[in-house]
Structures are given as C-alpha cells and as structure tokens.
Phi, psi and omega in degrees: 000317178296323180300324181298327179278302184306318183295335187251335185308303180304313173299317184293320177295318177302315179293336180272346189239147179285153186302334186282341177238008189300306187299307191294308194288317180306303195291324178288308185291327183289313187289319176298314179298309181288329174295318177288306181291326181285332179281326182272344188290321174297318171307312175295324172304308174303317176295309177304314179300325180281325180295312184277339185066030183233125181285355171266011179297322174306338181292329182293329179292321181297308180306307177296327182287323180291315180300317178294322176302310185295316169307313186287321169301320177295327184263008179271139184284149176289124180238014175294136179086343180273156182283152182289149179295136179248339182244152173297140190251352186215167172296328184294313178298317183297321177298311184305305187302316183296320178299317179294315174299316179299319177300314181290332178287320172301319170303319185288320181291334181290317185295318183299318188283335175289000000 
C-alpha cells in the first residue's frame, strides 16, 4: 500500500514544479505536510474517539483522507508526454526563487568580506 504512494509521489511532484525551485518546493511541502498531518493525526484520532465514544472513530479520518485524495487525483491534469516545466509559473515560486537568489548573494558577500 505504501509503495503505491511512494512510487508515484516523487514523479508527480517533479512534474508539477519548475526546475529552478523543484528541490526546495518539493522538500519543503513534503516535510511540512508530513510533519503537520503526521503530528496531528494521533491527536485528532484520540479526540474523535473520546467525542464519539467509539473505538472505530479514527477510521473516519482515513475515509475522509481517501475521499480528499480521490478528488485531488480526479482534478489533476494529465502530464505524461509533456515536457517538465522549466520556468516559474506562479508568484509563490517567483518569491521562493528570489529568496534563494538573495541567500546566494548574501553568501557571496560574506565570502568577499572574509
């Protein structure tokens, strides 16, 4: 079951993002998503169990997650055979690029001052 997700996730994320911000955006979104959702899921499951008084209440979390995943997959554009994006496509990616350029520029200034 995990292999079905892991096998496709990296390719899907790489196809959705431009090359100049692909590594930063994929690593940030993947880790924050897993950190927040993975960290809060046990708390939410316990809260549902206490609220409902039913030991099977966490199963409803899985049903909702599966439903959201199916909706996302249905509305995702087909990208097989298309070239990977090479330029930024949104303001967010432009902002990330400018932050990366600023960080590189700051590092170069530190090296020049030393």
